[in-house]
C-alpha positions, 0 to 999 in steps of 0.5 A, spaced: 655 713 464 661 712 460 662 719 458 661 721 465 667 716 467 671 719 462 670 726 465 672 724 472 678 720 469 680 727 466 680 730 472 684 726 476 689 724 471 696 729 471 694 734 466 700 732 462 696 725 460 690 729 459 693 734 455 699 732 451 700 738 448 701 743 454 707 745 457 709 741 464 703 742 468 708 742 474 712 748 472 709 752 478 712 747 483 719 748 479 718 755 480 717 755 487 723 750 488 727 755 485 725 761 490 727 756 496 720 753 497 719 745 498 714 740 498 710 740 505 713 747 506 710 752 501 711 758 506 717 762 507 720 763 514 719 771 515 721 770 523 726 777 524 724 780 517 723 777 510 728 775 506 731 780 501 729 779 494 736 779 491 738 773 496 735 766 497 733 763 504 731 756 503 725 754 508 729 747 509 735 751 512 731 758 514 737 760 518 742 761 512 742 767 507 745 766 500 747 772 496 753 770 493 755 772 486 749 776 485 752 783 483 751 786 489 754 793 491 751 794 498 749 790 504 742 787 504 738 787 510 739 781 514 734 778 518 735 777 525 734 769 525 740 768 520 746 764 522 750 763 516 751 769 511 754 768 504 755 774 500 762 772 497 763 774 489 760 781 489 762 788 489 760 790 496 765 796 498 762 798 505 759 795 511 756 800 515 755 799 523 748 798 522 748 793 516 749 787 521 745 790 527 739 786 527 743 779 526 747 778 532 746 771 532 751 770 526 756 764 526 759 765 519 760 771 515 763 770 508 764 776 504 771 774 500 772 776 493 768 783 494 771 790 494 771 792 501 776 797 504 778 799 511 775 806 511 768 803 509 768 798 515 764 800 521 768 800 527 763 796 531 760 792 525 763 785 528 763 787 535 756 785 537 757 778 533 759 774 540 757 768 537 761 769 530 766 763 528 768 764 521 769 771 518 772 770 511 774 777 508 780 775 503 781 778 496 778 785 498 782 791 499 783 792 506 789 795 509 788 793 516 785 788 520 778 790 521 777 793 529 773 790 534 773 783 532 769 778 537 773 773 541 769 767 539 772 767 532 775 761 530 777 761 523 779 768 520 781 769 513 784 776 511 789 773 505 790 777 498 789 784 501 793 790 502 794 789 509 801 792 511 801 793 518 798 789 524 797 793 531 798 789 537 791 790 539 788 788 532 788 780 535 787 782 542 783 777 546 782 772 540 783 766 545 779 761 540 782 763 534 785 756 531 786 758 523 789 765 521 790 766 513 794 773 512 798 770 506 799 775 500 799 781 503 804 787 504 806 785 511 813 787 513 813 786 521 808 782 525 810 785 532 807 782 538 800 781 534 800 774 535 801 774 543 795 771 546 793 767 540 793 760 545 789 756 540 792 758 534 794 751 530 795 754 523 798 760 521 800 762 514 803 769 512 807 767 506 807 772 500 809 778 504 815 782 505 817 779 512 825 780 513 824 775 520 820 770 523 814 773 527 815 774 534 811 770 539 809 765 535 803 761 539 806 754 542 800 750 539 802 751 532 801 745 527 802 748 521 807 754 520 807 757 513 813 763 511 814 762 504 815 767 499 818 773 504 825 776 505 827 772 511 835 771 511 835 768 518 831 764 524 832 765 531 836 760 535 831 754 538 825 757 534 822 751 533 824 747 540 818 750 544 813 747 539 810 740 541 805 739 536 808 743 530 808 738 524 809 742 517 814 748 516 814 751 509 820 757 508 821 756 501 823 762 496 826 766 502 833 768 503 836 763 508 843 762 508 847 757 512 850 762 517 842 764 518 840 757 521 843 755 528 846 748 529 840 743 529 834 748 528 830 743 524 833 737 528 826 737 532 822 731 533 815 731 531 816 735 524 813 731 518 814 736 513 820 741 512 820 746 505 827 750 505 827 750 497 829 756 493 833 759 498 841 760 498 843 754 502 850 750 501 849 745 506 844 740 508 841 742 515 841 737 520 834 734 521 830 729 525 830 722 523 822 722 524 822 727 518 818 724 512 818 730 507 824 734 506 824 739 500 831 743 498 831 744 491 834 750 488 839 752 493 847 752 492 848 745 496 855 742 494 855 736 498 851 730 500 852 729 507 849 723 510 850 725 517 844 730 516 839 725 516 843 719 520 848 720 526 849 713 526 849 708 519 847 701 521 841 696 521 838 699 527 838 706 525 835 709 519 831 716 517 824 715 516 824 720 510 820 718 504 821 724 500 828 728 499 828 733 493 835 736 491 835 737 484 837 744 482 843 744 486 851 743 485 851 735 486 849 729 482 847 722 483 854 720 483 855 724 490 850 720 494 854 715 498 852 708 498 851 708 505 844 712 503 841 705 502 841 704 509 840 710 512 834 712 507 831 706 506 824 708 507 825 713 501 820 713 495 823 719 492 830 722 492 831 727 486 838 730 485 
């Protein structure tokens, strides 16, 4: 009887206890997890097609396909159930029209850090993705915006490519777009390509070759990034139409005093203004509601308190918290004593 009990215990106890010298008896389960299986769901979802062998399609999240960083050189087959496609950090150079023909429910397509070129992207490849919201194509070899992008897009990232021109039709009808990254390309002129982007809140065109502020800037902009271009002047009142604009960055341009009309930056609502690394000789007037002002590495020769406060007294003061003026032609001795009243909230004043 005792021998029978020992035999039964050996059958029900974990194998790791019954045979101490064996490898992990649950190694088979770890292997399944590594292939996307979880306890209670050992069968992969094959609705609309099987997951490609080179990708992961976790049963716990069956509408996502992870193919990032796999060394892929061509598009894998995408099952129709997929909504989230991750193909970043590969060597994919082409997206033929047929590549996504079966996956018309895609919401996110992540293809940044690949080797995509404009002439190898099908003209209709994105047209049928009527629910697409995020398209990441940054860090590729594009020279133009891909054609026939769906109007459903909300977040479009095309930065760090070789785009040198945007036609008016490239972004036509994209009324839902809120984020547009075009920085670090080779743009010389935006033309009227931004017209109609009524929902756009963030525009980044820094690191291009622009010589002027883009025309037809959308009025709902919240963040405008124009640094590292060749802009020498701004149009009169170009910030006055923006009711929600809070961040403007124009560092590393060629702005001069003559290129900035009076009170251009004296607009309420602005929180941060970066005009560093330009050719200014005077501090431009700014709103008393501005909180962060960057003017370092210009040619400013005078600390004009009137640029911050029209009247200097106990009741009138600036909300400025950060003021950077180092790398100019003034010193701490040029800061008037009345600054203690006008700039009473400033935590940082670098001269």
